KEPAKE-949804 format. One record per residue (C-alpha): z, x, y; residue in three letters. Coordinates in nm, 3 decimals, always signed. Layout:
% KEPAKE-949804
<r Z="Z" X="X" Y="Y" r="ALA"/>
...
This chain:
% KEPAKE-949804
<r Z="+5.192" X="+6.223" Y="+0.470" r="MET"/>
<r Z="+5.287" X="+5.862" Y="+0.522" r="LEU"/>
<r Z="+5.081" X="+5.849" Y="+0.842" r="ARG"/>
<r Z="+4.779" X="+5.989" Y="+0.657" r="PHE"/>
<r Z="+4.813" X="+5.729" Y="+0.380" r="SER"/>
<r Z="+4.829" X="+5.445" Y="+0.633" r="VAL"/>
<r Z="+4.517" X="+5.583" Y="+0.801" r="TYR"/>
<r Z="+4.327" X="+5.590" Y="+0.470" r="LEU"/>
<r Z="+4.437" X="+5.234" Y="+0.394" r="CYS"/>
<r Z="+4.305" X="+5.112" Y="+0.731" r="MET"/>
<r Z="+3.971" X="+5.286" Y="+0.673" r="LEU"/>
<r Z="+3.941" X="+5.120" Y="+0.332" r="TRP"/>
<r Z="+4.005" X="+4.774" Y="+0.480" r="LEU"/>
<r Z="+3.749" X="+4.829" Y="+0.755" r="LEU"/>
<r Z="+3.493" X="+4.952" Y="+0.504" r="PHE"/>
<r Z="+3.560" X="+4.658" Y="+0.273" r="ALA"/>
<r Z="+3.476" X="+4.414" Y="+0.556" r="ASP"/>
<r Z="+3.129" X="+4.568" Y="+0.590" r="THR"/>
<r Z="+3.040" X="+4.543" Y="+0.220" r="VAL"/>
<r Z="+2.865" X="+4.217" Y="+0.117" r="PRO"/>
<r Z="+3.086" X="+4.004" Y="-0.102" r="SER"/>
<r Z="+2.992" X="+3.988" Y="-0.465" r="GLU"/>
<r Z="+2.769" X="+3.699" Y="-0.566" r="ASP"/>
<r Z="+3.016" X="+3.458" Y="-0.715" r="ILE"/>
<r Z="+2.776" X="+3.162" Y="-0.742" r="SER"/>
<r Z="+2.730" X="+3.217" Y="-1.113" r="GLY"/>
<r Z="+2.352" X="+3.264" Y="-1.099" r="CYS"/>
<r Z="+2.391" X="+3.630" Y="-1.200" r="GLU"/>
<r Z="+2.487" X="+3.501" Y="-1.544" r="GLN"/>
<r Z="+2.148" X="+3.324" Y="-1.571" r="GLN"/>
<r Z="+2.297" X="+2.989" Y="-1.675" r="PRO"/>
<r Z="+1.974" X="+2.785" Y="-1.648" r="CYS"/>
<r Z="+1.771" X="+2.758" Y="-1.965" r="GLN"/>
<r Z="+1.424" X="+2.635" Y="-2.064" r="ASN"/>
<r Z="+1.252" X="+2.744" Y="-1.744" r="GLY"/>
<r Z="+1.520" X="+2.610" Y="-1.507" r="GLY"/>
<r Z="+1.572" X="+2.786" Y="-1.172" r="VAL"/>
<r Z="+1.924" X="+2.865" Y="-1.052" r="CYS"/>
<r Z="+2.031" X="+2.834" Y="-0.689" r="GLU"/>
<r Z="+2.363" X="+2.860" Y="-0.504" r="SER"/>
<r Z="+2.517" X="+2.525" Y="-0.423" r="HIS"/>
<r Z="+2.854" X="+2.435" Y="-0.266" r="ASN"/>
<r Z="+3.016" X="+2.764" Y="-0.366" r="GLY"/>
<r Z="+2.881" X="+2.738" Y="-0.720" r="GLY"/>
<r Z="+2.536" X="+2.693" Y="-0.865" r="PHE"/>
<r Z="+2.295" X="+2.426" Y="-0.979" r="ARG"/>
<r Z="+1.992" X="+2.434" Y="-1.203" r="CYS"/>
<r Z="+1.656" X="+2.297" Y="-1.097" r="LEU"/>
<r Z="+1.506" X="+2.206" Y="-1.433" r="CYS"/>
<r Z="+1.138" X="+2.265" Y="-1.496" r="ALA"/>
<r Z="+0.908" X="+1.969" Y="-1.435" r="SER"/>
<r Z="+0.660" X="+2.111" Y="-1.686" r="GLN"/>
<r Z="+0.730" X="+2.073" Y="-2.055" r="SER"/>
<r Z="+0.871" X="+2.367" Y="-2.246" r="GLN"/>
<r Z="+0.720" X="+2.375" Y="-2.596" r="ASN"/>
<r Z="+0.630" X="+2.008" Y="-2.558" r="GLY"/>
<r Z="+0.976" X="+1.901" Y="-2.437" r="GLN"/>
<r Z="+1.138" X="+1.832" Y="-2.100" r="LEU"/>
<r Z="+1.500" X="+1.932" Y="-2.042" r="TYR"/>
<r Z="+1.776" X="+1.822" Y="-1.806" r="GLY"/>
<r Z="+2.153" X="+1.841" Y="-1.771" r="GLY"/>
<r Z="+2.367" X="+2.094" Y="-1.588" r="GLN"/>
<r Z="+2.208" X="+2.394" Y="-1.757" r="ASN"/>
<r Z="+1.871" X="+2.239" Y="-1.852" r="CYS"/>
<r Z="+1.969" X="+2.235" Y="-2.218" r="THR"/>
<r Z="+1.959" X="+1.859" Y="-2.284" r="VAL"/>
<r Z="+1.632" X="+1.740" Y="-2.437" r="ALA"/>
<r Z="+1.518" X="+1.435" Y="-2.238" r="LEU"/>
<r Z="+1.443" X="+1.136" Y="-2.460" r="THR"/>
<r Z="+1.413" X="+0.853" Y="-2.208" r="GLY"/>
<r Z="+1.039" X="+0.814" Y="-2.264" r="CYS"/>
<r Z="+1.052" X="+0.830" Y="-2.644" r="ASN"/>
<r Z="+1.085" X="+0.452" Y="-2.681" r="GLU"/>
<r Z="+0.968" X="+0.339" Y="-2.338" r="ASN"/>
<r Z="+0.602" X="+0.311" Y="-2.249" r="GLN"/>
<r Z="+0.456" X="+0.246" Y="-1.907" r="CYS"/>
<r Z="+0.171" X="-0.004" Y="-1.883" r="GLU"/>
<r Z="-0.164" X="+0.003" Y="-1.706" r="ASN"/>
<r Z="-0.193" X="+0.380" Y="-1.701" r="GLY"/>
<r Z="+0.153" X="+0.446" Y="-1.558" r="GLY"/>
<r Z="+0.307" X="+0.786" Y="-1.633" r="VAL"/>
<r Z="+0.658" X="+0.790" Y="-1.781" r="CYS"/>
<r Z="+0.904" X="+1.043" Y="-1.641" r="SER"/>
<r Z="+1.233" X="+1.088" Y="-1.835" r="PRO"/>
<r Z="+1.567" X="+1.107" Y="-1.653" r="LEU"/>
<r Z="+1.920" X="+1.217" Y="-1.744" r="PHE"/>
<r Z="+2.178" X="+1.080" Y="-1.499" r="VAL"/>
<r Z="+2.555" X="+1.064" Y="-1.559" r="ASN"/>
<r Z="+2.508" X="+1.165" Y="-1.922" r="ASP"/>
<r Z="+2.272" X="+0.873" Y="-1.975" r="HIS"/>
<r Z="+1.906" X="+0.893" Y="-2.078" r="HIS"/>
<r Z="+1.667" X="+0.674" Y="-1.880" r="SER"/>
<r Z="+1.315" X="+0.685" Y="-1.739" r="TYR"/>
<r Z="+1.097" X="+0.589" Y="-1.446" r="THR"/>
<r Z="+0.731" X="+0.494" Y="-1.439" r="CYS"/>
<r Z="+0.496" X="+0.646" Y="-1.185" r="ILE"/>
<r Z="+0.248" X="+0.362" Y="-1.132" r="CYS"/>
<r Z="-0.117" X="+0.403" Y="-1.041" r="PRO"/>
<r Z="-0.258" X="+0.227" Y="-0.737" r="ALA"/>
<r Z="-0.276" X="-0.146" Y="-0.792" r="GLY"/>
<r Z="+0.041" X="-0.186" Y="-1.002" r="PHE"/>
<r Z="+0.417" X="-0.197" Y="-0.951" r="THR"/>
<r Z="+0.748" X="-0.295" Y="-1.121" r="SER"/>
<r Z="+0.961" X="-0.087" Y="-1.363" r="PRO"/>
<r Z="+0.687" X="-0.060" Y="-1.627" r="LYS"/>
<r Z="+0.386" X="-0.098" Y="-1.395" r="CYS"/>
<r Z="+0.319" X="-0.440" Y="-1.545" r="GLN"/>
<r Z="+0.279" X="-0.629" Y="-1.215" r="THR"/>
<r Z="-0.060" X="-0.615" Y="-1.039" r="PRO"/>
<r Z="-0.077" X="-0.584" Y="-0.662" r="THR"/>
<r Z="-0.452" X="-0.652" Y="-0.651" r="VAL"/>
<r Z="-0.604" X="-0.980" Y="-0.533" r="PHE"/>
<r Z="-0.948" X="-1.082" Y="-0.418" r="SER"/>
<r Z="-1.139" X="-1.338" Y="-0.217" r="PHE"/>
<r Z="-1.464" X="-1.464" Y="-0.374" r="GLU"/>
<r Z="-1.505" X="-1.722" Y="-0.098" r="SER"/>
<r Z="-1.338" X="-1.793" Y="+0.237" r="ARG"/>
<r Z="-0.964" X="-1.766" Y="+0.182" r="GLY"/>
<r Z="-0.635" X="-1.652" Y="+0.328" r="TYR"/>
<r Z="-0.271" X="-1.575" Y="+0.254" r="MET"/>
<r Z="-0.009" X="-1.678" Y="+0.510" r="TYR"/>
<r Z="+0.293" X="-1.450" Y="+0.553" r="ILE"/>
<r Z="+0.598" X="-1.543" Y="+0.756" r="GLN"/>
<r Z="+0.725" X="-1.230" Y="+0.930" r="THR"/>
<r Z="+1.064" X="-1.178" Y="+1.098" r="PRO"/>
<r Z="+0.903" X="-1.053" Y="+1.419" r="LEU"/>
<r Z="+0.988" X="-1.266" Y="+1.721" r="LEU"/>
<r Z="+0.787" X="-1.119" Y="+2.008" r="ASP"/>
<r Z="+0.481" X="-0.910" Y="+2.075" r="GLN"/>
<r Z="+0.693" X="-0.617" Y="+2.192" r="GLU"/>
<r Z="+0.781" X="-0.538" Y="+1.829" r="ALA"/>
<r Z="+0.487" X="-0.375" Y="+1.647" r="PRO"/>
<r Z="+0.389" X="-0.491" Y="+1.299" r="LEU"/>
<r Z="+0.306" X="-0.203" Y="+1.065" r="ASN"/>
<r Z="+0.066" X="-0.282" Y="+0.780" r="VAL"/>
<r Z="-0.079" X="-0.052" Y="+0.514" r="THR"/>
<r Z="-0.337" X="-0.178" Y="+0.266" r="PHE"/>
<r Z="-0.634" X="-0.080" Y="+0.054" r="SER"/>
<r Z="-0.957" X="-0.281" Y="+0.036" r="PHE"/>
<r Z="-1.301" X="-0.268" Y="-0.116" r="ARG"/>
<r Z="-1.613" X="-0.471" Y="-0.046" r="THR"/>
<r Z="-1.986" X="-0.442" Y="-0.017" r="GLU"/>
<r Z="-2.011" X="-0.706" Y="+0.254" r="GLN"/>
<r Z="-2.076" X="-0.559" Y="+0.603" r="PRO"/>
<r Z="-1.881" X="-0.834" Y="+0.785" r="VAL"/>
<r Z="-1.549" X="-1.005" Y="+0.726" r="GLY"/>
<r Z="-1.198" X="-1.056" Y="+0.863" r="THR"/>
<r Z="-0.930" X="-0.867" Y="+0.671" r="LEU"/>
<r Z="-0.617" X="-0.949" Y="+0.870" r="LEU"/>
<r Z="-0.503" X="-1.159" Y="+1.165" r="GLN"/>
<r Z="-0.173" X="-1.134" Y="+1.350" r="ARG"/>
<r Z="-0.078" X="-1.387" Y="+1.614" r="ARG"/>
<r Z="+0.215" X="-1.368" Y="+1.856" r="VAL"/>
<r Z="+0.223" X="-1.653" Y="+2.106" r="ASP"/>
<r Z="-0.119" X="-1.657" Y="+2.276" r="ASP"/>
<r Z="-0.220" X="-1.307" Y="+2.164" r="LEU"/>
<r Z="-0.429" X="-1.255" Y="+1.850" r="LEU"/>
<r Z="-0.503" X="-0.922" Y="+1.680" r="PHE"/>
<r Z="-0.780" X="-0.917" Y="+1.423" r="SER"/>
<r Z="-0.894" X="-0.639" Y="+1.186" r="ILE"/>
<r Z="-1.256" X="-0.701" Y="+1.098" r="GLU"/>
<r Z="-1.557" X="-0.538" Y="+0.940" r="LEU"/>
<r Z="-1.852" X="-0.535" Y="+1.179" r="MET"/>
<r Z="-2.176" X="-0.388" Y="+1.044" r="HIS"/>
<r Z="-1.968" X="-0.203" Y="+0.784" r="GLY"/>
<r Z="-1.737" X="-0.045" Y="+1.042" r="HIS"/>
<r Z="-1.369" X="-0.136" Y="+1.059" r="LEU"/>
<r Z="-1.272" X="-0.271" Y="+1.401" r="CYS"/>
<r Z="-0.958" X="-0.384" Y="+1.575" r="LEU"/>
<r Z="-1.006" X="-0.672" Y="+1.819" r="LEU"/>
<r Z="-0.769" X="-0.860" Y="+2.048" r="SER"/>
<r Z="-0.797" X="-1.207" Y="+2.193" r="LEU"/>
<r Z="-0.570" X="-1.379" Y="+2.443" r="ARG"/>
<r Z="-0.576" X="-1.754" Y="+2.493" r="GLY"/>
<r Z="-0.925" X="-1.903" Y="+2.505" r="GLN"/>
<r Z="-1.087" X="-1.584" Y="+2.635" r="GLY"/>
<r Z="-1.340" X="-1.365" Y="+2.460" r="SER"/>
<r Z="-1.254" X="-1.098" Y="+2.204" r="SER"/>
<r Z="-1.197" X="-0.743" Y="+2.323" r="THR"/>
<r Z="-1.287" X="-0.449" Y="+2.101" r="LEU"/>
<r Z="-0.980" X="-0.225" Y="+2.096" r="VAL"/>
<r Z="-1.093" X="+0.032" Y="+1.840" r="GLN"/>
<r Z="-1.379" X="+0.101" Y="+1.597" r="GLU"/>
<r Z="-1.363" X="+0.353" Y="+1.312" r="LEU"/>
<r Z="-1.681" X="+0.560" Y="+1.276" r="PRO"/>
<r Z="-1.731" X="+0.561" Y="+0.896" r="GLY"/>
<r Z="-1.928" X="+0.301" Y="+0.698" r="TYR"/>
<r Z="-1.675" X="+0.132" Y="+0.469" r="LEU"/>
<r Z="-1.874" X="-0.149" Y="+0.304" r="SER"/>
<r Z="-1.965" X="+0.072" Y="+0.009" r="ASP"/>
<r Z="-1.766" X="-0.087" Y="-0.281" r="SER"/>
<r Z="-1.512" X="+0.198" Y="-0.271" r="LYS"/>
<r Z="-1.138" X="+0.166" Y="-0.214" r="TRP"/>
<r Z="-1.031" X="+0.254" Y="+0.140" r="HIS"/>
<r Z="-0.668" X="+0.276" Y="+0.252" r="THR"/>
<r Z="-0.589" X="+0.174" Y="+0.608" r="VAL"/>
<r Z="-0.279" X="+0.186" Y="+0.826" r="GLU"/>
<r Z="-0.242" X="-0.050" Y="+1.122" r="ALA"/>
<r Z="+0.012" X="-0.096" Y="+1.399" r="SER"/>
<r Z="-0.030" X="-0.432" Y="+1.570" r="LEU"/>
<r Z="+0.156" X="-0.525" Y="+1.886" r="GLY"/>
<r Z="+0.408" X="-0.328" Y="+2.087" r="GLY"/>
<r Z="+0.293" X="-0.074" Y="+2.342" r="VAL"/>
<r Z="-0.005" X="+0.054" Y="+2.140" r="VAL"/>
<r Z="-0.210" X="-0.121" Y="+1.871" r="SER"/>
<r Z="-0.431" X="+0.089" Y="+1.647" r="LEU"/>
<r Z="-0.590" X="+0.128" Y="+1.304" r="ILE"/>
<r Z="-0.625" X="+0.449" Y="+1.106" r="ARG"/>
<r Z="-0.816" X="+0.532" Y="+0.787" r="LEU"/>
<r Z="-0.577" X="+0.719" Y="+0.558" r="LEU"/>
<r Z="-0.806" X="+0.799" Y="+0.266" r="CYS"/>
<r Z="-1.100" X="+0.689" Y="+0.054" r="THR"/>
<r Z="-1.126" X="+0.642" Y="-0.321" r="GLU"/>
<r Z="-1.104" X="+0.978" Y="-0.497" r="GLY"/>
<r Z="-0.886" X="+1.139" Y="-0.229" r="SER"/>
<r Z="-0.591" X="+0.897" Y="-0.217" r="CYS"/>
<r Z="-0.240" X="+0.973" Y="-0.336" r="THR"/>
<r Z="+0.040" X="+0.719" Y="-0.364" r="ARG"/>
<r Z="+0.413" X="+0.772" Y="-0.329" r="GLU"/>
<r Z="+0.522" X="+0.578" Y="-0.637" r="SER"/>
<r Z="+0.881" X="+0.697" Y="-0.659" r="ASN"/>
<r Z="+0.996" X="+0.515" Y="-0.347" r="ALA"/>
<r Z="+1.195" X="+0.197" Y="-0.398" r="GLU"/>
<r Z="+0.975" X="-0.107" Y="-0.338" r="VAL"/>
<r Z="+1.110" X="-0.408" Y="-0.151" r="GLN"/>
<r Z="+0.906" X="-0.721" Y="-0.209" r="LEU"/>
<r Z="+0.788" X="-0.935" Y="+0.080" r="LEU"/>
<r Z="+0.858" X="-1.307" Y="+0.056" r="GLU"/>
<r Z="+0.578" X="-1.545" Y="+0.144" r="GLN"/>
<r Z="+0.635" X="-1.856" Y="+0.349" r="ALA"/>
<r Z="+0.724" X="-2.173" Y="+0.160" r="SER"/>
<r Z="+0.474" X="-2.381" Y="+0.356" r="SER"/>
<r Z="+0.218" X="-2.351" Y="+0.632" r="LEU"/>
<r Z="+0.321" X="-2.520" Y="+0.960" r="PRO"/>
<r Z="+0.098" X="-2.740" Y="+1.169" r="GLU"/>
<r Z="-0.172" X="-2.552" Y="+1.366" r="PRO"/>
<r Z="+0.003" X="-2.599" Y="+1.700" r="GLY"/>
<r Z="+0.329" X="-2.460" Y="+1.559" r="ALA"/>
<r Z="+0.186" X="-2.129" Y="+1.440" r="VAL"/>
<r Z="+0.329" X="-1.917" Y="+1.721" r="ARG"/>
<r Z="+0.418" X="-1.609" Y="+1.513" r="HIS"/>
<r Z="+0.206" X="-1.551" Y="+1.206" r="SER"/>
<r Z="+0.026" X="-1.307" Y="+0.982" r="LEU"/>
<r Z="-0.279" X="-1.397" Y="+0.777" r="PHE"/>
<r Z="-0.439" X="-1.177" Y="+0.514" r="ILE"/>
<r Z="-0.803" X="-1.282" Y="+0.503" r="GLY"/>
<r Z="-0.978" X="-1.523" Y="+0.737" r="ALA"/>
<r Z="-0.836" X="-1.859" Y="+0.837" r="ILE"/>
<r Z="-1.018" X="-2.113" Y="+1.051" r="SER"/>
<r Z="-1.004" X="-2.055" Y="+1.425" r="GLY"/>
<r Z="-0.811" X="-2.375" Y="+1.501" r="ASN"/>
<r Z="-0.507" X="-2.228" Y="+1.322" r="TRP"/>
<r Z="-0.503" X="-1.914" Y="+1.531" r="THR"/>
<r Z="-0.550" X="-1.986" Y="+1.900" r="LEU"/>
<r Z="-0.638" X="-2.353" Y="+1.915" r="GLY"/>
<r Z="-1.015" X="-2.320" Y="+1.891" r="ARG"/>
<r Z="-1.223" X="-2.630" Y="+1.857" r="ALA"/>
<r Z="-1.268" X="-2.780" Y="+1.511" r="VAL"/>
<r Z="-1.643" X="-2.715" Y="+1.518" r="GLU"/>
<r Z="-1.562" X="-2.342" Y="+1.528" r="GLU"/>
<r Z="-1.368" X="-2.366" Y="+1.200" r="ALA"/>
<r Z="-1.593" X="-2.108" Y="+1.034" r="ASP"/>
<r Z="-1.486" X="-1.842" Y="+1.284" r="TYR"/>
<r Z="-1.394" X="-1.566" Y="+1.216" r="PRO"/>
<r Z="-1.627" X="-1.448" Y="+0.937" r="PRO"/>
<r Z="-1.477" X="-1.456" Y="+0.587" r="ALA"/>
<r Z="-1.385" X="-1.140" Y="+0.400" r="PHE"/>
<r Z="-1.527" X="-1.128" Y="+0.047" r="LEU"/>
<r Z="-1.372" X="-0.847" Y="-0.155" r="GLY"/>
<r Z="-1.047" X="-0.707" Y="-0.288" r="CYS"/>
<r Z="-0.706" X="-0.601" Y="-0.155" r="PHE"/>
<r Z="-0.438" X="-0.393" Y="-0.324" r="ARG"/>
<r Z="-0.098" X="-0.243" Y="-0.235" r="ASP"/>
<r Z="-0.049" X="-0.443" Y="+0.086" r="VAL"/>
<r Z="+0.269" X="-0.328" Y="+0.264" r="PHE"/>
<r Z="+0.401" X="-0.516" Y="+0.569" r="VAL"/>
<r Z="+0.673" X="-0.319" Y="+0.745" r="ASP"/>
<r Z="+0.723" X="-0.116" Y="+0.423" r="SER"/>
<r Z="+0.761" X="-0.431" Y="+0.211" r="ARG"/>
<r Z="+0.514" X="-0.493" Y="-0.070" r="LEU"/>
<r Z="+0.314" X="-0.814" Y="-0.077" r="LEU"/>
<r Z="+0.239" X="-0.947" Y="-0.426" r="LEU"/>
<r Z="-0.029" X="-1.204" Y="-0.512" r="PRO"/>
<r Z="+0.126" X="-1.521" Y="-0.653" r="VAL"/>
<r Z="+0.010" X="-1.853" Y="-0.785" r="ILE"/>
<r Z="+0.104" X="-2.084" Y="-0.498" r="ALA"/>
<r Z="+0.275" X="-2.417" Y="-0.576" r="PRO"/>
<r Z="+0.052" X="-2.722" Y="-0.560" r="GLU"/>
<r Z="+0.025" X="-2.846" Y="-0.202" r="GLY"/>
<r Z="+0.201" X="-2.547" Y="-0.045" r="SER"/>
<r Z="-0.107" X="-2.449" Y="+0.161" r="HIS"/>
<r Z="+0.023" X="-2.094" Y="+0.209" r="ILE"/>
<r Z="-0.290" X="-1.948" Y="+0.055" r="GLN"/>
<r Z="-0.642" X="-2.048" Y="-0.040" r="ALA"/>
<r Z="-0.911" X="-1.914" Y="-0.274" r="ASN"/>
<r Z="-0.712" X="-1.613" Y="-0.396" r="ILE"/>
<r Z="-0.783" X="-1.457" Y="-0.736" r="THR"/>
<r Z="-0.533" X="-1.218" Y="-0.892" r="VAL"/>
<r Z="-0.713" X="-0.896" Y="-0.978" r="GLY"/>
<r Z="-1.030" X="-0.753" Y="-0.829" r="CYS"/>
<r Z="-1.337" X="-0.962" Y="-0.898" r="SER"/>
<r Z="-1.670" X="-0.793" Y="-0.838" r="ASP"/>
<r Z="-1.866" X="-1.089" Y="-0.970" r="LYS"/>
<r Z="-2.205" X="-1.121" Y="-0.807" r="ASP"/>
<r Z="-2.264" X="-1.482" Y="-0.702" r="LYS"/>
<r Z="-2.627" X="-1.442" Y="-0.803" r="CYS"/>
<r Z="-2.545" X="-1.352" Y="-1.165" r="ASP"/>
<r Z="-2.575" X="-1.718" Y="-1.269" r="ASP"/>
<r Z="-2.931" X="-1.732" Y="-1.133" r="SER"/>
<r Z="-2.883" X="-2.038" Y="-0.908" r="PRO"/>
<r Z="-3.234" X="-2.016" Y="-0.758" r="CYS"/>
<r Z="-3.508" X="-2.222" Y="-0.920" r="GLN"/>
<r Z="-3.888" X="-2.226" Y="-0.901" r="ASN"/>
<r Z="-3.917" X="-1.847" Y="-0.863" r="ARG"/>
<r Z="-3.670" X="-1.839" Y="-0.573" r="GLY"/>
<r Z="-3.477" X="-1.515" Y="-0.517" r="ARG"/>
<r Z="-3.100" X="-1.514" Y="-0.468" r="CYS"/>
<r Z="-2.931" X="-1.287" Y="-0.212" r="VAL"/>
<r Z="-2.548" X="-1.279" Y="-0.213" r="ALA"/>
<r Z="-2.379" X="-1.302" Y="+0.126" r="LYS"/>
<r Z="-2.047" X="-1.397" Y="+0.283" r="ALA"/>
<r Z="-1.964" X="-1.764" Y="+0.239" r="GLY"/>
<r Z="-2.221" X="-1.830" Y="-0.033" r="GLY"/>
<r Z="-2.575" X="-1.730" Y="-0.124" r="VAL"/>
<r Z="-2.911" X="-1.744" Y="+0.047" r="THR"/>
<r Z="-3.200" X="-1.889" Y="-0.148" r="PHE"/>
<r Z="-3.531" X="-1.717" Y="-0.076" r="VAL"/>
<r Z="-3.818" X="-1.933" Y="-0.197" r="SER"/>
<r Z="-4.132" X="-1.803" Y="-0.357" r="ALA"/>
<r Z="-4.312" X="-1.861" Y="-0.027" r="THR"/>
<r Z="-4.063" X="-1.648" Y="+0.165" r="GLY"/>
<r Z="-3.869" X="-1.929" Y="+0.337" r="HIS"/>
<r Z="-3.491" X="-1.886" Y="+0.343" r="MET"/>
<r Z="-3.234" X="-2.163" Y="+0.293" r="ARG"/>
<r Z="-2.860" X="-2.095" Y="+0.317" r="GLU"/>
<r Z="-2.602" X="-2.283" Y="+0.115" r="THR"/>
<r Z="-2.245" X="-2.240" Y="-0.006" r="THR"/>
<r Z="-2.183" X="-2.204" Y="-0.377" r="VAL"/>
<r Z="-1.834" X="-2.294" Y="-0.501" r="GLN"/>
<r Z="-1.697" X="-2.049" Y="-0.758" r="ARG"/>
C-alpha cells in the first residue's frame, strides 16, 4: 500500500511539471482602467495607458486612474500640441512642436532666411576629412540656383548647390575645377519645403531627399542639443576646417582670387530645423563686428524684391539672385543689386 501511494505521488509531481503555471502577473484581475492595456512585466504587470482621451480626459498612473492635468494651465505656442505627463506622482507636460519651432513651449523659431547674399559660419569639432559631417535641414526657394551649404576640410571643399532647380553635391580640391558628385532628379525650386540629409566627408559623401512639404513628419520628442556658433570668423587663410550655411565669397573657401568673390552663387530663400551632427542650429542676432554671419533674417521672408516697383519709365522688374533685373520698355536688360 505504501509503495502504491509513493507511485501515485511521483505521478502527480511529474504531471504537475507539465501543466503551465498559473498566470500570476495580475493581469487576470484586469487592473488597468480607462482603456489601459495590461502586460506582464518583471514578474508583475504594468498598464499601458490609452493615448486617446476617454470621455475627454487622459489618464495615467499605475492603473490609469489618475486624471492628467499637466496641460490644464500650460499652453504650447505656435501650434505646438501639449501632451500631459505623470511622472513620480508629479503632473507635468511636454510640447510637441511643429516644424520650424523648438524649446519647452515651442516659442523659439528655427527658421531663418537670406534675402540677399549671406552666410552663417559654424565652428565644428571635426578635425580631419576622414570624419563625416552629418547635416539635416529643410529649405524652400523659388530661385533655380544658389549655394545652400559649404564644408571645407584642409584643401577639400564640399558644396551643396541648386543648379537649374536640381539639388547637387559638388567637390573641389585646391585650385582645380568642381566635380559633380551627385544630382537629385526632382525639381526643388518650387517654393515648397524640402527636407534633405547630407553626409559630407569620410569614405562616402552623399545627399538624400527625405521628404517634401505635405509628407514630412518630425520627431519632436527627442531631446534637442543646441549647436554653438563660433565667436568670430578667422582670417581667410586660417579657415582650414569650416562649415558655412549659405554662400560665402570664394576667397574664404579655397583661396580663390578676390575678383571671384561672387562665386559661388548666392542662395535666396529660407532654412529651418538645421541639425549638424544631431545638434540644432538656431538663428541668432550676431554681436556687432562678430562677422560670423551676414544678411540673415529670423523667420521666412518671401518678400518679392519687385513689390516696391523699382523700375521706372515703364520698365519691368524681374527678381533674381543677388538683386533684380530691370527690363526697359524697349526690351533692353540692365542688372543691378538692390539692398533690402
